Backbone as a printed PyTorch tensor [residue, N CA C, xyz], in Angstrom:
tensor([[[  48.1570,   74.2940, -138.0970],
         [  46.9460,   74.0580, -137.3110],
         [  46.8050,   72.5760, -136.9530]],

        [[  47.0370,   71.7180, -137.9800],
         [  46.9360,   70.2800, -137.7250],
         [  48.0110,   69.8280, -136.7490]],

        [[  49.2260,   70.4210, -136.9280],
         [  50.3090,   70.0630, -136.0320],
         [  49.9760,   70.4550, -134.5950]],

        [[  49.4070,   71.6620, -134.4700],
         [  49.0220,   72.1260, -133.1370],
         [  47.9970,   71.1840, -132.5220]],

        [[  47.0000,   70.7420, -133.3350],
         [  46.0020,   69.8130, -132.8280],
         [  46.6080,   68.4880, -132.4310]],

        [[  47.5360,   67.9780, -133.2450],
         [  48.1980,   66.7150, -132.9280],
         [  49.0380,   66.8560, -131.6680]],

        [[  49.7250,   67.9870, -131.5450],
         [  50.5370,   68.2180, -130.3450],
         [  49.6590,   68.2740, -129.1020]],

        [[  48.5210,   68.9400, -129.2430],
         [  47.6010,   69.0290, -128.1110],
         [  47.0690,   67.6730, -127.6980]],

        [[  46.7790,   66.8420, -128.6900],
         [  46.2750,   65.4920, -128.3700],
         [  47.3430,   64.6490, -127.6940]],

        [[  48.5920,   64.7790, -128.1720],
         [  49.6820,   64.0310, -127.5360],
         [  49.8820,   64.5080, -126.0990]],

        [[  49.8150,   65.8040, -125.9170],
         [  49.9880,   66.3490, -124.5650],
         [  48.8750,   65.8630, -123.6360]],

        [[  47.6540,   65.8510, -124.1440],
         [  46.5260,   65.3840, -123.3400],
         [  46.6680,   63.8990, -123.0160]],

        [[  47.1430,   63.1110, -123.9960],
         [  47.3430,   61.6830, -123.7580],
         [  48.4120,   61.4580, -122.7060]],

        [[  49.4780,   62.2660, -122.7580],
         [  50.5440,   62.1650, -121.7600],
         [  50.0020,   62.4910, -120.3790]],

        [[  49.2240,   63.5610, -120.3070],
         [  48.6500,   63.9870, -119.0260],
         [  47.7460,   62.8940, -118.4430]],

        [[  46.9210,   62.3010, -119.2970],
         [  46.0110,   61.2600, -118.8270],
         [  46.7740,   60.0300, -118.3580]],

        [[  47.8480,   59.6930, -119.0500],
         [  48.6460,   58.5370, -118.6250],
         [  49.3150,   58.7920, -117.2860]],

        [[  49.7860,   60.0000, -117.0910],
         [  50.3840,   60.3520, -115.8070],
         [  49.3370,   60.3110, -114.6960]],

        [[  48.1420,   60.7770, -114.9960],
         [  47.0650,   60.7180, -114.0030],
         [  46.6820,   59.2760, -113.6980]],

        [[  46.6290,   58.4300, -114.7290],
         [  46.3260,   57.0090, -114.5050],
         [  47.3820,   56.3640, -113.6090]],

        [[  48.6470,   56.6780, -113.8870],
         [  49.7360,   56.1270, -113.0740],
         [  49.6470,   56.6540, -111.6480]],

        [[  49.3430,   57.9420, -111.5240],
         [  49.1930,   58.5180, -110.1930],
         [  48.0540,   57.8910, -109.4310]],

        [[  46.9460,   57.6290, -110.1070],
         [  45.7930,   56.9920, -109.4480],
         [  46.1900,   55.6310, -108.9030]],

        [[  46.8690,   54.8440, -109.7130],
         [  47.2780,   53.5100, -109.3080],
         [  48.2420,   53.5650, -108.1260]],

        [[  49.2080,   54.4540, -108.2060],
         [  50.2460,   54.5030, -107.1800],
         [  49.7380,   55.1130, -105.8850]],

        [[  48.9670,   56.1860, -105.9800],
         [  48.4540,   56.8250, -104.7760],
         [  47.5090,   55.9080, -104.0140]],

        [[  46.7510,   55.0960, -104.7520],
         [  45.8510,   54.1550, -104.0820],
         [  46.6380,   53.0930, -103.3280]],

        [[  47.8030,   52.7120, -103.8580],
         [  48.6040,   51.6540, -103.2280],
         [  49.5430,   52.1810, -102.1540]],

        [[  50.1010,   53.3740, -102.3530],
         [  51.1470,   53.8600, -101.4560],
         [  50.7770,   55.1360, -100.7110]],

        [[  49.6580,   55.7480, -101.0550],
         [  49.2690,   56.9790, -100.4010],
         [  49.9850,   58.1790, -101.0020]],

        [[  49.4940,   59.3590, -100.6570],
         [  50.0630,   60.5860, -101.2120],
         [  51.5060,   60.7660, -100.7780]],

        [[  51.7900,   60.5270,  -99.5080],
         [  53.1470,   60.7270,  -99.0150],
         [  54.1110,   59.7010,  -99.6000]],

        [[  53.6500,   58.4730,  -99.7710],
         [  54.5480,   57.4220, -100.2320],
         [  54.8580,   57.4720, -101.7140]],

        [[  53.9570,   58.0250, -102.4990],
         [  54.1520,   58.0720, -103.9500],
         [  55.1140,   59.1920, -104.3240]],

        [[  56.0580,   58.8830, -105.1670],
         [  57.0270,   59.8860, -105.6080],
         [  56.8130,   60.2090, -107.0820]],

        [[  57.2800,   61.3820, -107.4850],
         [  57.2090,   61.7660, -108.8860],
         [  57.9590,   60.7590, -109.7450]],

        [[  59.1060,   60.3170, -109.2570],
         [  59.9230,   59.3560, -110.0170],
         [  59.1550,   58.0650, -110.2690]],

        [[  58.4640,   57.5790, -109.2430],
         [  57.7290,   56.3220, -109.3870],
         [  56.5340,   56.4900, -110.3220]],

        [[  55.8560,   57.6370, -110.2210],
         [  54.7360,   57.9140, -111.1230],
         [  55.2260,   57.9070, -112.5680]],

        [[  56.3770,   58.5570, -112.7980],
         [  56.9460,   58.5920, -114.1480],
         [  57.3240,   57.1930, -114.6250]],

        [[  57.8640,   56.3990, -113.7180],
         [  58.2560,   55.0320, -114.0740],
         [  57.0500,   54.2160, -114.5080]],

        [[  55.9590,   54.3020, -113.7520],
         [  54.7540,   53.5500, -114.0850],
         [  54.1580,   54.0370, -115.4020]],

        [[  54.1670,   55.3580, -115.5960],
         [  53.5780,   55.9210, -116.8100],
         [  54.4660,   55.7270, -118.0300]],

        [[  55.7560,   55.5170, -117.7960],
         [  56.6830,   55.3540, -118.9130],
         [  57.1710,   56.6690, -119.4800]],

        [[  57.2480,   57.6960, -118.6280],
         [  57.6980,   59.0090, -119.0670],
         [  58.8650,   59.4980, -118.2100]],

        [[  59.5080,   60.5350, -118.6940],
         [  60.6080,   61.1480, -117.9550],
         [  60.0570,   62.2010, -116.9920]],

        [[  60.9250,   62.6470, -116.0900],
         [  60.5360,   63.7370, -115.1820],
         [  60.2040,   64.9920, -115.9770]],

        [[  60.9080,   65.1670, -117.1100],
         [  60.6270,   66.3230, -117.9470],
         [  59.2000,   66.3200, -118.4570]],

        [[  58.7090,   65.1380, -118.8530],
         [  57.3320,   65.0170, -119.3140],
         [  56.3570,   65.3130, -118.1780]],

        [[  56.7230,   64.8570, -116.9910],
         [  55.8570,   65.1280, -115.8410],
         [  55.7580,   66.6290, -115.5990]],

        [[  56.9060,   67.2970, -115.5150],
         [  56.9090,   68.7120, -115.1550],
         [  56.4590,   69.6240, -116.2960]],

        [[  56.2970,   69.0650, -117.4850],
         [  55.6920,   69.8630, -118.5550],
         [  54.1680,   69.8330, -118.4460]],

        [[  53.6490,   68.9460, -117.5970],
         [  52.2090,   68.8400, -117.3890],
         [  51.7650,   69.2770, -115.9960]],

        [[  52.6080,   69.0520, -115.0080],
         [  52.2740,   69.4020, -113.6240],
         [  53.4690,   70.0820, -112.9710]],

        [[  53.1950,   71.1150, -112.1990],
         [  54.2960,   71.8230, -111.5380],
         [  54.8110,   71.0590, -110.3300]],

        [[  54.0000,   70.1310, -109.7990],
         [  54.3820,   69.3810, -108.6030],
         [  53.4820,   68.1680, -108.4600]],

        [[  53.8370,   67.2900, -107.5430],
         [  52.9790,   66.1360, -107.2560],
         [  51.6360,   66.6020, -106.7170]],

        [[  51.6510,   67.6740, -105.9210],
         [  50.3960,   68.1670, -105.3630],
         [  49.4490,   68.6550, -106.4490]],

        [[  49.9930,   69.2530, -107.5040],
         [  49.1340,   69.6810, -108.6070],
         [  48.5160,   68.4660, -109.2960]],

        [[  49.2830,   67.3900, -109.4430],
         [  48.7320,   66.1630, -110.0130],
         [  47.6360,   65.6090, -109.1100]],

        [[  47.8340,   65.6520, -107.8060],
         [  46.8400,   65.1370, -106.8680],
         [  45.5210,   65.8840, -107.0340]],

        [[  45.5830,   67.2160, -107.1150],
         [  44.3720,   68.0060, -107.2870],
         [  43.7200,   67.7100, -108.6330]],

        [[  44.5340,   67.5960, -109.6890],
         [  43.9940,   67.2890, -111.0140],
         [  43.3240,   65.9140, -111.0160]],

        [[  43.9140,   64.9710, -110.3000],
         [  43.3450,   63.6340, -110.2130],
         [  42.0150,   63.6670, -109.4770]],

        [[  41.9820,   64.4140, -108.4050],
         [  40.7470,   64.5410, -107.6470],
         [  39.6510,   65.1680, -108.5130]],

        [[  39.9970,   66.2050, -109.2670],
         [  39.0210,   66.8390, -110.1540],
         [  38.5000,   65.8350, -111.1900]],

        [[  39.3980,   65.0310, -111.7390],
         [  38.9950,   64.0570, -112.7500],
         [  38.0780,   62.9950, -112.1550]],

        [[  38.4170,   62.5080, -110.9530],
         [  37.6060,   61.4670, -110.3220],
         [  36.1960,   61.9710, -110.0310]],

        [[  36.0980,   63.1790, -109.5160],
         [  34.7870,   63.7110, -109.1660],
         [  33.9900,   64.0960, -110.4040]],

        [[  34.6630,   64.5400, -111.4550],
         [  33.9710,   64.8360, -112.7110],
         [  33.3490,   63.5610, -113.2720]],

        [[  34.0770,   62.4500, -113.1840],
         [  33.5460,   61.1730, -113.6550],
         [  32.3510,   60.7380, -112.8130]],

        [[  32.4340,   60.9480, -111.5040],
         [  31.3370,   60.5670, -110.6210],
         [  30.0790,   61.3650, -110.9470]],

        [[  30.2500,   62.6700, -111.1380],
         [  29.0950,   63.5200, -111.4620],
         [  28.5070,   63.1320, -112.8080]],

        [[  29.3620,   62.8310, -113.7800],
         [  28.8700,   62.4190, -115.0990],
         [  28.0430,   61.1420, -114.9990]],

        [[  28.5000,   60.1960, -114.1800],
         [  27.7560,   58.9460, -114.0040],
         [  26.4290,   59.2010, -113.2930]],

        [[  26.4520,   60.1040, -112.3280],
         [  25.2130,   60.4550, -111.6360],
         [  24.2280,   61.1070, -112.5920]],

        [[  24.7200,   61.9880, -113.4580],
         [  23.8560,   62.6490, -114.4330],
         [  23.2370,   61.6280, -115.3920]],

        [[  24.0250,   60.6210, -115.7830],
         [  23.4760,   59.5620, -116.6400],
         [  22.3770,   58.8010, -115.8980]],

        [[  22.6150,   58.5400, -114.6160],
         [  21.6550,   57.7560, -113.8420],
         [  20.3310,   58.4970, -113.6630]],

        [[  20.3660,   59.8240, -113.5600],
         [  19.1380,   60.5840, -113.3130],
         [  18.5130,   61.1020, -114.6030]],

        [[  19.0070,   60.6410, -115.7470],
         [  18.3490,   60.9940, -117.0030],
         [  16.8850,   60.5600, -116.9110]],

        [[  15.9570,   61.4300, -117.2740],
         [  14.5310,   61.0780, -117.1670],
         [  14.1670,   59.7600, -117.8360]],

        [[  14.9360,   59.3410, -118.8420],
         [  14.6590,   58.0590, -119.4870],
         [  14.8400,   56.8930, -118.5220]],

        [[  15.6510,   57.0920, -117.4870],
         [  15.8900,   56.0280, -116.5150],
         [  14.6110,   55.6450, -115.7840]],

        [[  13.7640,   56.6390, -115.5140],
         [  12.5570,   56.3630, -114.7280],
         [  11.2840,   56.7870, -115.4540]],

        [[  11.3630,   56.8980, -116.7720],
         [  10.1860,   57.2720, -117.5520],
         [   9.0600,   56.2590, -117.3600]],

        [[   7.8730,   56.7540, -117.0510],
         [   6.7100,   55.8910, -116.9020],
         [   6.5940,   55.2100, -115.5490]],

        [[   7.5520,   55.4290, -114.6640],
         [   7.5180,   54.7860, -113.3490],
         [   6.8810,   55.7000, -112.3170]],

        [[   6.2360,   55.1030, -111.3310],
         [   5.7110,   55.8720, -110.2240],
         [   6.8370,   56.3190, -109.3030]],

        [[   6.5110,   57.1700, -108.3650],
         [   7.5170,   57.7110, -107.4510],
         [   8.2430,   56.6050, -106.7020]],

        [[   7.5000,   55.6020, -106.2390],
         [   8.1070,   54.5410, -105.4400],
         [   9.0770,   53.6860, -106.2400]],

        [[   8.9210,   53.6620, -107.5710],
         [   9.8150,   52.8700, -108.4100],
         [  10.9240,   53.7190, -109.0380]],

        [[  10.6950,   55.0120, -109.1420],
         [  11.6510,   55.8820, -109.8380],
         [  12.9920,   55.9640, -109.1220]],

        [[  12.9780,   56.1980, -107.8210],
         [  14.2380,   56.3400, -107.0890],
         [  15.0450,   55.0390, -107.0840]],

        [[  14.4220,   53.8710, -106.8490],
         [  15.1980,   52.6280, -106.9690],
         [  15.7880,   52.4320, -108.3590]],

        [[  15.0550,   52.8340, -109.3980],
         [  15.5720,   52.6950, -110.7630],
         [  16.8080,   53.5600, -110.9610]],

        [[  16.7730,   54.7690, -110.4030],
         [  17.9280,   55.6640, -110.4920],
         [  19.1150,   55.0680, -109.7580]],

        [[  18.8790,   54.5440, -108.5620],
         [  19.9660,   53.9610, -107.7800],
         [  20.5540,   52.7490, -108.4830]],

        [[  19.6880,   51.9250, -109.0830],
         [  20.1820,   50.7420, -109.7800],
         [  21.0460,   51.1430, -110.9660]],

        [[  20.6160,   52.1560, -111.6980],
         [  21.3990,   52.6300, -112.8350],
         [  22.7460,   53.1720, -112.3730]],

        [[  22.7630,   53.9110, -111.2900],
         [  24.0090,   54.4710, -110.7800],
         [  24.9590,   53.3690, -110.3370]],

        [[  24.4270,   52.3340, -109.7010],
         [  25.2670,   51.2180, -109.2620],
         [  25.8550,   50.4590, -110.4500]],

        [[  25.0970,   50.3960, -111.5520],
         [  25.6320,   49.7650, -112.7600],
         [  26.7890,   50.5790, -113.3320]],

        [[  26.6160,   51.8980, -113.3130],
         [  27.6400,   52.7760, -113.8660],
         [  28.8510,   52.8970, -112.9560]],

        [[  28.6360,   52.7370, -111.6480],
         [  29.7280,   52.9270, -110.6970],
         [  29.7380,   51.8120, -109.6470]],

        [[  30.2150,   50.6380, -110.0150],
         [  30.3530,   49.5590, -109.0320],
         [  31.4420,   49.8980, -108.0250]],

        [[  31.5180,   49.1760, -106.9050],
         [  32.5510,   49.4680, -105.9010],
         [  33.9400,   49.5300, -106.5210]],

        [[  34.6680,   50.5690, -106.2130],
         [  35.9920,   50.8080, -106.7770],
         [  36.9550,   51.0320, -105.6040]],

        [[  37.7590,   50.0270, -105.3110],
         [  38.6680,   50.1000, -104.1690],
         [  39.6430,   51.2660, -104.2990]],

        [[  40.1910,   51.4520, -105.4950],
         [  41.1520,   52.5290, -105.6810],
         [  40.5140,   53.8950, -105.4470]],

        [[  39.2850,   54.0770, -105.9470],
         [  38.6060,   55.3560, -105.7260],
         [  38.4020,   55.5980, -104.2370]],

        [[  37.9810,   54.5490, -103.5140],
         [  37.7440,   54.7430, -102.0850],
         [  39.0380,   55.1090, -101.3630]],

        [[  40.1230,   54.4230, -101.7060],
         [  41.4060,   54.7260, -101.0650],
         [  41.8720,   56.1360, -101.4060]],

        [[  41.6820,   56.5430, -102.6620],
         [  42.0480,   57.8950, -103.0530],
         [  41.2400,   58.9290, -102.2840]],

        [[  39.9290,   58.6870, -102.1990],
         [  39.0830,   59.6280, -101.4770],
         [  39.4980,   59.7370, -100.0150]],

        [[  39.8440,   58.5950,  -99.4070],
         [  40.2910,   58.6110,  -98.0110],
         [  41.5740,   59.4280,  -97.8690]],

        [[  42.4940,   59.2750,  -98.8300],
         [  43.7330,   60.0590,  -98.8070],
         [  43.4330,   61.5490,  -98.9300]],

        [[  42.5600,   61.8860,  -99.8700],
         [  42.2130,   63.2870, -100.0800],
         [  41.5410,   63.8600,  -98.8400]],

        [[  40.6140,   63.0970,  -98.2570],
         [  39.8690,   63.5760,  -97.0980],
         [  40.7960,   63.8290,  -95.9190]],

        [[  41.7520,   62.9440,  -95.6840],
         [  42.7030,   63.1550,  -94.5970],
         [  43.5100,   64.4190,  -94.8030]],

        [[  43.8880,   64.6600,  -96.0360],
         [  44.6450,   65.8750,  -96.3350],
         [  43.8020,   67.1090,  -96.0450]],

        [[  42.5250,   67.0290,  -96.3880],
         [  41.6390,   68.1500,  -96.1280],
         [  41.4410,   68.3900,  -94.6430]],

        [[  41.2780,   67.3200,  -93.8730],
         [  41.0740,   67.4500,  -92.4290],
         [  42.3280,   67.9960,  -91.7500]],

        [[  43.4880,   67.5020,  -92.1810],
         [  44.7400,   67.9310,  -91.5640],
         [  45.1640,   69.3300,  -91.9910]],

        [[  44.5930,   69.7950,  -93.0960],
         [  45.0190,   71.0880,  -93.6060],
         [  46.3810,   71.0350,  -94.2500]],

        [[  46.7720,   69.8470,  -94.7420],
         [  48.0600,   69.7120,  -95.4160],
         [  48.0380,   70.4640,  -96.7390]],

        [[  49.1760,   70.4440,  -97.4410],
         [  49.2560,   71.0720,  -98.7530],
         [  48.1800,   70.4810,  -99.6570]],

        [[  47.3980,   71.3530, -100.2630],
         [  46.3020,   70.8860, -101.1060],
         [  45.0200,   70.6360, -100.3420]],

        [[  45.0620,   70.7310,  -99.0170],
         [  43.8810,   70.4530,  -98.2050],
         [  42.7390,   71.4160,  -98.4750]],

        [[  43.0700,   72.7060,  -98.5870],
         [  42.0220,   73.6900,  -98.8550],
         [  41.4020,   73.4640, -100.2240]],

        [[  42.2440,   73.1150, -101.1940],
         [  41.7310,   72.8280, -102.5230],
         [  40.7890,   71.6270, -102.4880]],

        [[  41.1840,   70.6000, -101.7350],
         [  40.3270,   69.4230, -101.6040],
         [  38.9840,   69.8160, -101.0170]],

        [[  39.0000,   70.5750,  -99.9280],
         [  37.7560,   70.9500,  -99.2710],
         [  36.8550,   71.7580, -100.2030]],

        [[  37.4510,   72.6470, -101.0110],
         [  36.6680,   73.4370, -101.9580],
         [  36.0670,   72.5390, -103.0390]],

        [[  36.8550,   71.5820, -103.5270],
         [  36.3610,   70.6650, -104.5510],
         [  35.2590,   69.7720, -104.0000]],

        [[  35.4370,   69.3090, -102.7710],
         [  34.4130,   68.4730, -102.1450],
         [  33.1180,   69.2580, -101.9780]],

        [[  33.2300,   70.5160, -101.5760],
         [  32.0390,   71.3450, -101.4270],
         [  31.3490,   71.5350, -102.7800]],

        [[  32.1610,   71.7050, -103.8170],
         [  31.6000,   71.8320, -105.1540],
         [  30.8760,   70.5750, -105.5880]],

        [[  31.4530,   69.4060, -105.2720],
         [  30.7950,   68.1440, -105.5920],
         [  29.4760,   68.0250, -104.8450]],

        [[  29.4930,   68.3520, -103.5670],
         [  28.2710,   68.2640, -102.7650],
         [  27.1820,   69.1550, -103.3460]],

        [[  27.5550,   70.3630, -103.7590],
         [  26.5730,   71.2800, -104.3490],
         [  25.9670,   70.6810, -105.6200]],

        [[  26.7960,   70.0250, -106.4330],
         [  26.2870,   69.4150, -107.6600],
         [  25.3500,   68.2480, -107.3470]],

        [[  25.7060,   67.4380, -106.3600],
         [  24.8490,   66.3090, -105.9790],
         [  23.5150,   66.8190, -105.4450]],

        [[  23.5590,   67.8690, -104.6220],
         [  22.3260,   68.4370, -104.0790],
         [  21.4470,   68.9870, -105.1990]],

        [[  22.0650,   69.6040, -106.1920],
         [  21.2970,   70.1330, -107.3180],
         [  20.6200,   69.0050, -108.0870]],

        [[  21.3050,   67.8710, -108.2280],
         [  20.7240,   66.7150, -108.9170],
         [  19.5400,   66.1710, -108.1180]],

        [[  19.7130,   66.0430, -106.8020],
         [  18.6240,   65.5490, -105.9470],
         [  17.4050,   66.4510, -106.0860]],

        [[  17.6390,   67.7580, -106.0270],
         [  16.5260,   68.7060, -106.1300],
         [  15.8350,   68.5990, -107.4810]],

        [[  16.6130,   68.4440, -108.5360],
         [  16.0450,   68.3500, -109.8800],
         [  15.1570,   67.1200, -110.0290]],

        [[  15.6210,   65.9880, -109.4930],
         [  14.8330,   64.7550, -109.5800],
         [  13.5410,   64.8920, -108.7810]],

        [[  13.6260,   65.4440, -107.5780],
         [  12.4290,   65.6100, -106.7580],
         [  11.4350,   66.5430, -107.4380]],

        [[  11.9300,   67.6120, -108.0360],
         [  11.0420,   68.5290, -108.7660],
         [  10.3480,   67.7970, -109.9090]],

        [[  11.1000,   66.9710, -110.6020],
         [  10.5480,   66.2320, -111.7430],
         [   9.4740,   65.2450, -111.2970]],

        [[   9.6490,   64.7060, -110.0820],
         [   8.6920,   63.7300, -109.5520],
         [   7.5370,   64.3940, -108.8060]],

        [[   7.5540,   65.7280, -108.7400],
         [   6.4800,   66.4400, -108.0550],
         [   6.5560,   66.3250, -106.5500]],

        [[   7.7710,   66.2430, -106.0140],
         [   7.9590,   66.1110, -104.5700],
         [   8.7600,   67.2840, -104.0220]],

        [[   8.5910,   67.5320, -102.7450],
         [   9.4550,   68.4910, -102.0660],
         [   9.8800,   67.8980, -100.7350]],

        [[  11.0600,   68.2680, -100.3100],
         [  11.5920,   67.7590,  -99.0510],
         [  10.9130,   68.4270,  -97.8640]],

        [[  10.7540,   67.6600,  -96.8020],
         [  10.2430,   68.2070,  -95.5450],
         [  11.3920,   68.4940,  -94.5870]],

        [[  12.6230,   68.2030,  -95.0250],
         [  13.8120,   68.5430,  -94.2510],
         [  14.7360,   69.3520,  -95.1570]],

        [[  15.7510,   69.9400,  -94.5750],
         [  16.7110,   70.7370,  -95.3350],
         [  17.3950,   69.8830,  -96.3990]],

        [[  17.5680,   70.4530,  -97.5880],
         [  18.1810,   69.7180,  -98.6940],
         [  19.5830,   69.2440,  -98.3390]],

        [[  20.3550,   70.0870,  -97.6930],
         [  21.7210,   69.6900,  -97.3380],
         [  21.7060,   68.5420,  -96.3360]],

        [[  20.7720,   68.5450,  -95.4200],
         [  20.6630,   67.4410,  -94.4590],
         [  20.3260,   66.1440,  -95.1810]],

        [[  19.4140,   66.2200,  -96.1500],
         [  19.0670,   65.0280,  -96.9180],
         [  20.2730,   64.5160,  -97.6940]],

        [[  21.0310,   65.4340,  -98.2870],
         [  22.2260,   65.0350,  -99.0200],
         [  23.2560,   64.3920,  -98.1300]],

        [[  23.4160,   64.9350,  -96.9380],
         [  24.3780,   64.3680,  -95.9850],
         [  23.9980,   62.9460,  -95.6000]],

        [[  22.6990,   62.7210,  -95.3800],
         [  22.2210,   61.3830,  -95.0270],
         [  22.4690,   60.4070,  -96.1750]],

        [[  22.1120,   60.8160,  -97.3900],
         [  22.2640,   59.9360,  -98.5410],
         [  23.7310,   59.6330,  -98.8220]],

        [[  24.5610,   60.6810,  -98.8550],
         [  25.9760,   60.4760,  -99.1480],
         [  26.6650,   59.7000,  -98.0320]],

        [[  26.2730,   59.9790,  -96.7850],
         [  26.8810,   59.2640,  -95.6580],
         [  26.5580,   57.7780,  -95.6940]],

        [[  25.3090,   57.4550,  -96.0160],
         [  24.9080,   56.0510,  -96.1120],
         [  25.6310,   55.3650,  -97.2630]],

        [[  25.6920,   56.0550,  -98.4010],
         [  26.3830,   55.4950,  -99.5660],
         [  27.8610,   55.2690,  -99.2510]],

        [[  28.4930,   56.2470,  -98.6320],
         [  29.9180,   56.1440,  -98.3230],
         [  30.1920,   55.0010,  -97.3550]],

        [[  29.3420,   54.8490,  -96.3420],
         [  29.5300,   53.7770,  -95.3620],
         [  29.3870,   52.4080,  -96.0300]],

        [[  28.3990,   52.2570,  -96.9050],
         [  28.1970,   50.9750,  -97.5830],
         [  29.3160,   50.7080,  -98.5790]],

        [[  29.7950,   51.7530,  -99.2570],
         [  30.9140,   51.5870, -100.1790],
         [  32.1400,   51.0860,  -99.4260]],

        [[  32.3950,   51.6580,  -98.2600],
         [  33.5370,   51.2240,  -97.4550],
         [  33.4010,   49.7580,  -97.0670]],

        [[  32.2100,   49.3660,  -96.6180],
         [  31.9980,   47.9740,  -96.2250],
         [  32.1810,   47.0310,  -97.4160]],

        [[  31.6730,   47.4270,  -98.5670],
         [  31.7910,   46.5870,  -99.7600],
         [  33.2420,   46.4450, -100.1880]],

        [[  33.9880,   47.5490, -100.1420],
         [  35.3980,   47.5160, -100.5280],
         [  36.1960,   46.6370,  -99.5700]],

        [[  35.9720,   46.8010,  -98.2690],
         [  36.7060,   46.0210,  -97.2680],
         [  36.3980,   44.5330,  -97.4060]],

        [[  35.1210,   44.2260,  -97.6250],
         [  34.7030,   42.8200,  -97.7160],
         [  34.9100,   42.2350,  -99.1110]],

        [[  35.2240,   43.0770, -100.0820],
         [  35.4080,   42.5950, -101.4430],
         [  34.1320,   42.0440, -102.0490]],

        [[  33.0270,   42.7110, -101.7930],
         [  31.7300,   42.2430, -102.2780],
         [  31.0000,   43.3780, -102.9840]],

        [[  29.9180,   43.0410, -103.7240],
         [  29.0880,   44.1000, -104.3110],
         [  28.3940,   44.8860, -103.2000]],

        [[  27.9080,   46.0530, -103.5390],
         [  27.1690,   46.8400, -102.5610],
         [  25.8190,   46.1850, -102.2920]],

        [[  25.3140,   46.3540, -101.0850],
         [  24.0670,   45.7490, -100.6340],
         [  22.8900,   46.3040, -101.4460]],

        [[  22.3040,   45.4680, -102.2850],
         [  21.2300,   45.9330, -103.1550],
         [  19.9760,   46.3130, -102.3630]],

        [[  19.6990,   45.5960, -101.2860],
         [  18.5280,   45.9370, -100.4790],
         [  18.6850,   47.3270,  -99.8790]],

        [[  19.8630,   47.6090,  -99.3610],
         [  20.1180,   48.9210,  -98.7800],
         [  20.0090,   50.0140,  -99.8380]],

        [[  20.6590,   49.7870, -100.9840],
         [  20.7490,   50.8270, -101.9970],
         [  19.4490,   51.0010, -102.7900]],

        [[  18.7270,   49.9030, -103.0460],
         [  17.5500,   49.9720, -103.9090],
         [  16.2330,   50.0480, -103.1470]],

        [[  16.2540,   49.7380, -101.8610],
         [  15.0120,   49.7930, -101.0870],
         [  15.1150,   50.7600,  -99.9070]],

        [[  16.0890,   50.5040,  -99.0400],
         [  16.1780,   51.2900,  -97.8120],
         [  16.4950,   52.7560,  -98.0870]],

        [[  17.5020,   53.0130,  -98.9100],
         [  17.9110,   54.3920,  -99.1450],
         [  16.8240,   55.1980,  -99.8650]],

        [[  16.2160,   54.6640, -100.9370],
         [  15.1000,   55.4140, -101.5480],
         [  13.9400,   55.6380, -100.5780]],

        [[  13.6260,   54.6190,  -99.7710],
         [  12.5310,   54.7690,  -98.8070],
         [  12.8660,   55.8460,  -97.7830]],

        [[  14.1400,   55.9270,  -97.4060],
         [  14.5810,   56.9380,  -96.4480],
         [  14.3610,   58.3360,  -97.0220]],

        [[  14.7300,   58.5060,  -98.2850],
         [  14.5390,   59.8130,  -98.9080],
         [  13.0510,   60.1370,  -99.0690]],

        [[  12.2780,   59.1480,  -99.5170],
         [  10.8520,   59.3890,  -99.7170],
         [  10.1330,   59.7280,  -98.4120]],

        [[  10.6160,   59.1710,  -97.3040],
         [   9.9780,   59.4490,  -96.0160],
         [  10.1340,   60.9100,  -95.6090]],

        [[  11.0820,   61.5900,  -96.2410],
         [  11.3100,   63.0020,  -95.9280],
         [  10.7910,   63.9110,  -97.0350]],

        [[   9.8120,   63.4090,  -97.8050],
         [   9.2260,   64.2180,  -98.8680],
         [   7.7130,   64.2240,  -98.7580]],

        [[   7.1050,   65.1240,  -99.4970],
         [   5.6540,   65.1670,  -99.6250],
         [   5.3230,   65.6980, -101.0120]],

        [[   4.1410,   65.3720, -101.5250],
         [   3.7580,   65.8950, -102.8510],
         [   3.6880,   67.4150, -102.8290]],

        [[   4.1060,   68.0240, -103.8980],
         [   4.0930,   69.4830, -103.9740],
         [   2.6750,   70.0150, -103.8320]],

        [[   1.6730,   69.3000, -104.4080],
         [   0.3190,   69.8100, -104.3800],
         [  -0.3080,   69.8190, -102.9800]],

        [[   0.3850,   69.1580, -102.0060],
         [  -0.1400,   69.1350, -100.6480],
         [   0.2250,   70.3990,  -99.8810]],

        [[   0.9640,   71.3110, -100.5230],
         [   1.4000,   72.5210,  -99.8360],
         [   0.1770,   73.3310,  -99.3990]],

        [[   0.1080,   73.7230,  -98.1270],
         [  -1.0410,   74.4970,  -97.6530],
         [  -1.0650,   75.8680,  -98.3080]],

        [[  -2.2590,   76.4510,  -98.5050],
         [  -2.3380,   77.7820,  -99.1290],
         [  -1.6740,   78.8180,  -98.2500]],

        [[  -1.0410,   79.7940,  -98.8880],
         [  -0.3510,   80.8400,  -98.1160],
         [  -1.3480,   81.9380,  -97.7460]]])
């Protein structure tokens, strides 16, 4: 039993190292440019070790994408913990959440490059493209659920479609992340802590204002 546990931990460590190497290489050379051999070289493993964990480079790409988005969702969940905005009014709660999220997830050039690679594959319908699109849809659903949960907690409801609000928020965040990565600077705090929360609040109303049915 102990041996099995130790073997499992070694296997997981190998898998994570291969994913780390893949993240580094794919961000620098793109999906097409990165080879299994080079990933193994960076990770310090043989091709045999690679193929005992992944059936192909495309499987590693999907696993990497799943890991990146799982980390993003985990950071978002930490940011929206009620303790983040406990005791704050509505106008202060959303900026507090955004500030916490920015602390947990500062601009990451490699993540942005990876996401761009994944997105192109999804648009082109290349190998793994459908998987990417399904994973992206799953991420969007999780983000929308978080937005809804926070608004419910604050006693607010949207006056526009939830998916439309999510698209606006994610689109603004993505555009600013791109600008920050290109310019090599932090993300614009005024945009993220004032403009974006104000934009969301402008599309909400207190739940108690709902007219009687």
